[in-house]
C-alpha positions as CSV (number, residue, x, y, z in Angstrom):
1,M,-7.7,-2.9,5.4
2,V,-9.4,-4.7,2.5
3,D,-10.2,-3.2,-0.8
4,N,-13.8,-3.6,-2.1
5,A,-15.4,-3.1,-5.5
6,T,-17.8,-0.4,-4.4
7,R,-15.5,2.2,-2.9
8,W,-12.3,3.7,-4.2
9,N,-11.6,5.3,-0.9
10,S,-10.4,2.0,0.6
11,L,-7.8,1.7,-2.1
12,Y,-6.7,5.3,-1.6
13,L,-6.3,4.7,2.2
14,M,-4.4,1.5,1.6
15,I,-2.0,3.2,-0.8
16,E,-1.6,6.2,1.6
17,H,-0.7,3.8,4.4
18,V,1.8,1.9,2.3
19,L,3.5,5.1,1.1
20,K,3.9,6.2,4.7
21,L,5.6,2.9,5.5
22,R,7.7,2.9,2.3
23,H,11.1,3.1,4.1
24,R,10.1,0.4,6.6
25,I,8.9,-1.9,3.8
26,D,12.0,-1.3,1.7
27,S,14.2,-2.0,4.7
28,F,12.4,-5.1,5.6
29,C,12.7,-6.5,2.0
30,I,16.4,-5.6,1.9
31,T,17.1,-7.2,5.3
32,I,15.2,-10.4,4.2
33,Q,17.1,-10.6,0.9
34,K,20.5,-10.0,2.7
35,N,19.8,-12.6,5.3
36,S,18.8,-15.1,2.6
37,M,21.9,-14.4,0.7
38,E,24.1,-14.8,3.8
39,A,22.5,-18.0,4.7
40,R,23.1,-19.4,1.2
41,I,26.8,-18.3,1.4
42,E,27.3,-19.9,4.8
43,T,25.7,-23.2,3.8
44,H,27.1,-23.2,0.2
45,R,23.6,-24.2,-1.0
46,R,21.1,-23.0,-3.4
47,P,17.8,-21.9,-1.9
48,K,15.1,-24.5,-1.9
49,T,12.7,-23.9,-4.7
50,S,9.8,-24.4,-2.4
51,K,11.0,-21.5,-0.2
52,K,9.2,-18.3,-1.0
53,Q,11.6,-15.5,-1.9
54,L,10.8,-11.7,-1.8
55,K,12.7,-11.0,-5.0
56,N,9.5,-10.7,-7.1
57,D,7.6,-9.0,-4.3
58,T,10.0,-6.1,-3.8
59,L,8.7,-2.7,-5.1
60,T,10.9,-0.8,-7.5
61,R,11.2,2.9,-7.6
62,D,8.8,2.9,-10.6
63,D,6.3,0.9,-8.5
64,W,6.5,3.5,-5.7
65,D,6.1,6.3,-8.2
66,T,3.1,4.6,-9.8
67,L,1.5,4.2,-6.3
68,A,2.0,7.9,-5.6
69,E,0.4,8.8,-8.9
70,I,-2.6,6.6,-8.3
71,M,-2.9,8.1,-4.8
72,A,-2.9,11.6,-6.2
73,I,-5.7,10.7,-8.6
74,L,-7.8,8.9,-6.0
75,G,-7.1,11.7,-3.5
76,K,-9.4,14.0,-5.4
77,F,-12.2,11.5,-5.2
78,Y,-11.4,10.9,-1.5
79,E,-11.7,14.6,-0.7
80,Y,-14.9,14.9,-2.8
81,T,-16.5,12.0,-1.0
82,K,-15.6,13.5,2.4
83,R,-17.1,16.8,1.4
84,Y,-20.2,15.2,0.0
85,R,-20.7,13.1,3.2
86,R,-20.4,16.2,5.4
87,L,-23.0,18.0,3.2
88,E,-25.2,15.0,3.3
89,K,-25.0,14.7,7.0
90,L,-25.6,18.4,7.4
91,S,-28.7,18.3,5.2
92,R,-30.1,15.3,7.1
93,S,-29.6,17.1,10.5
94,E,-31.4,20.2,9.1
95,S,-34.3,18.2,7.8
96,I,-34.8,16.7,11.3
97,I,-35.0,20.1,12.9
């Protein structure tokens, strides 16, 4: 899913999807960090600076809470848009008849 500037619903749907996958995302990040740490211990080396680390990409509890708050706000717009589209579709079908 790709966000676009003209519709807030795409952002709402992305956040909704990410929040549903929260535990999987957190587990993935923890596993990657753990494996990276174990590899460094086994080789007695520092990680290469060119190697990308997930340290800065891991979401904190505050990040997750913020996403939930944003989703709650955007959810109202999402529901309004769905209702409006249904009414718009209904009025178009009535005008055809």
